[in-house]
C-alpha positions, 0 to 999 in steps of 0.5 A: 519557506518557499515551495515550487508547487502545491503538492506535498509529499506526505509522510509514510512509514517505510520500514527502512530505518535502523532498529535504533531509529536512525536513517539508513542509506537506503532510506536516504536513496528513497527520499533523494529519488523523490526530490530528483523527481520534482517533489518540493516538500517531502515529509519523511514519516511519523517519527517517534520522540520516545521508544514508548511511542514507536509503532514499528520495528524499523521506524524513524526516531528523533529520540536521541542525538545518535540520529542527528548525523544521518538526518543531517546527511539526508537533509543535505542530499535532499537539498542538493536536489532542490527540495525541502524536507520535514520531519513528522514528530509523534508518539503513539499513545494508546495505539502503541503495540507493546511488542514493538516498544517493549513498554506499556503504552502511556495515554490520556486515559486507560482506553484500550485499542481493540484494533491491535492484537494483542490488545495493549493496556495503556497507563493513564498519564500523570501530570509528570508524564504529560510535562515529560512528553512535552519536553521530549517533543521539544528535545526532538525539535532541537535535533531537527534544527541541528540536522538542517531539516526545514520543517516540523510536522506534529502528528495529531491524527489517526488516534496517536497521542496528540489526537488521543488527548483531543478526542472525547472517545479516548480522553476520559480525564477529569482534570485540566486536560480532559472534559471540554474541548478547550481542556482536551486541546490543552496538551497538543497546544502545549506541545506546539508552544514548546516546539515553537519556543525551541525553533523560533517564530519563523521556522515552519510547523505543520499539524496533521489532524484527524478531522473525523474519527468515524467512531461513536463518541469520537471527534467530528469536523465540528470539533476539529474546525474549532480546534483549528482556530486554536491552532491558528491562534497559537501560530501553526503554519499548515494544517494537513487534514486526514481522518480515522483512528485505528478503530476505523482503520479503513478510513486512514488508508483507503482502498480502491473501493473508496471514492476519490478525495474522501476528506475534501469536504472536511478540509473545506470545512476547516479552511472555511473556519481558518480562512486565510490565517493558515494554509490547509492541505488535504490527503487521501486518494487525490493522485488524479491531477485533474480531480485534485486541481478541481477540488483545490479550486472549488474548495479554496484549499492551498495544498494537496498531500500525496503519499502513495502516489509518490511511493508508486512514482517518485517522478510524479511531479516531473512527469506532470510538469512535462505534460506526461501524465500518461507516463505516471505510474499509478498507485493502485491503492492495493495496500501492499505497502501497508501490508509489508509495513505491518509485517515489519518488512521494507515497504515496497510497491506492487506497481513499482518494483524499484520503490524502496530498492532505488539503488539495487534495482536502478536500471543500468544499461547493458554492455551487450544488447541481447534478444529476449523473449518474454512469454506471458503478458501479465504484470510480471511479463509486462514489467520484465519486458519494460525493464529489459527494453529500458536496459537496451535489450531487443525484447519480444513479448508474446501473449496467448490471449487477445489482450495484455494484463493477465489476472489484473483484468479479473481483479480489476473487476472488483478493484477498478484501480488495479486496472489503471496499471495496464494502460501505463505498462502498455504505453511503456511497451509501445514507447520502448518499441517492444514487439508485442504479439497477441494471440500468440501461443508459444511452443517449445519448438517455436522457442528453439527456432527463434533462438533468443539469447534468453527466455522469460516464462511468465505464463501466470496461473490457472485455476485450482483443482477440485478434490470433492467427489463428483456425481453426474454432470454438475457445473464446475468452474475454476476461479477465472471461468467462475468470474466470467459468470457475472451477467450469466449467473445461473439461478441458484447459489454458487459454492466456492471451494477454497478461500484464498484471496483470489477466491474471495475476490471472485465471491465479491464480484459474483455476489454483486449480481445478487447471487448467493455465494457460499465460500467454503474453506477447511481453515479458520482464516480466510485469504491467509495468502494475503498479509495484514491489514489487507487480509482483514480489509478483504474480510470486512468487505466479504462480511459486509455483503449479505448474500455471501456466507463464510463457512470456515473449517468446512470441506466440500465432500460431494458435488452433484447436479443441483446440490453440494454436501459439506462437512464441518467438524464431523457434521454434514450438511446438504445444500440444495439449489446449487447452480454451480461450484467454483474450485477455488485457488490457483496453480502455476501454469508452468507447462511451457517452462517444464517442457523447455527444461526437458527439451532445450538444454543450454537455453537461458530460461527464467521462470517468474511470477505466478508461473513459478508460484501463485502469489500476488502483484507485488511478487510479480513485479519484484520477480520482473526487476530481479530477472532483468538484472540477471539477464543483464549480468549474464550478458555482461559476463559470457563465462556465467553458466546458462543454467535455468533460473528460478527467480 
């Protein structure tokens, strides 16, 4: 199989399939857009061979012939754009949520996966189970062939069934499938042999493996380098290196706090083991093309596997090949796609509001050019201005401060990758000739005087309110002015009253200066405005900082000069040496919108982003895409009402 370049579009579940595992047209649109953008080999996603091993409600399946027609349509559509497509076959094993599959999971041994809630109790596979599952892999391979798909990837990573057999952490068997590495490797190698028998000697088969499980008693790169030699002996065509299992989940999908190319050294060790016998690819945080090129050159790797990078920008390769790297829409490693997947929702993207909405949110030219005023230069405002200008509108963006970016400028202090989105959007606004006015405080009278065809209010959020009794003149900040304290933190501890995700990020930021930080919240769950697993990953970051104290089910009752009184379940505690209190949380900065409603009847006004309701980057981007389409439609139909609209 000849490929146009050495970048593989990695497998990523997207919750875009039907409940029976068949592909939807929406999913096909997603894949076609990546092919159109220059992808050369697209791995669809982890595709279950049996419902007993499915991980999510809207996951792709290859477990019955009913999936073949849509897979065939997909393959033809991707081929028409010049790309190849592969299907990654897998079975979840001990990491299968029983509430998804509606069946008890089967696994090499009855080893619980404590990372899932509720924890499923797997059943140890019998000899008949083992041979039956091998037959299911073979049957799925036959469907792949019949669909015209170009490659099979066997998912032997992340703790799923193939990995579970190989791992001494999850395989406690004493028969021919347990014990020594050769015995533990028997099942995945038999699966490979069965699939090879179906597809023939020249059909490409790849294998994704976890090089290191990052748990005590788990696989190490020494084990997987030896296993890679076994794969080579059995005719594997590509080894794709990843890492981690559910018990070490932060390693599987690493966030912005993780270094670039965290699996490169493991991939290099495997490449040294197999030499030129098998090409080796590596995944994880390699979307910086200069860095990726250097890692491939230095370590002799054959391919890189980019997943979230293509999710954020389907035209990553085309822009790279045309020397437009500054126009690549960057993945922020924000976990929003994973959060949505775990909620069984379509996995959109916080950076790109068109992702997973390729058809409904595609940018369409306006029939009538309109003048649009966007108030607010945060994420929602910049995306709205960008899309409206691409439609062909005349757009002016006003920002009250001296820089664009809004709240991203705060969150990027904790997660620097978040800040990468700002220069991209700034560049797009310049390319599209959007008039940007900084230090421009917009008033209702100024809006009336300018008389734009439409006004989009994206004025973001302001700090939360303090509800505690205040005595004297203590130092009280909001979440934004509190984050500005770093470097000028007064001596003593800081108390943050409220534990939404923005307050938790502020705590991380301030604690890095060595300040003692107490986070207080009446709830038992912190950052409950954030979906899982992003919430858990944020909590893990908080718990890892020794000078942060998490105070659940606690309220701030009184704030005085140098002290705070806390209450928890009827018991009171007085904290001394308190240098300041941060009133956590955020509230909508919607005063301009309300004023325009009151004073400007007949204006076409939209309220988006956090000025509608404080949420997250994903909703800000989505609001921008929706409002641009509303403006386009109203411009096309002059009979449509110009009543104010909440997006």
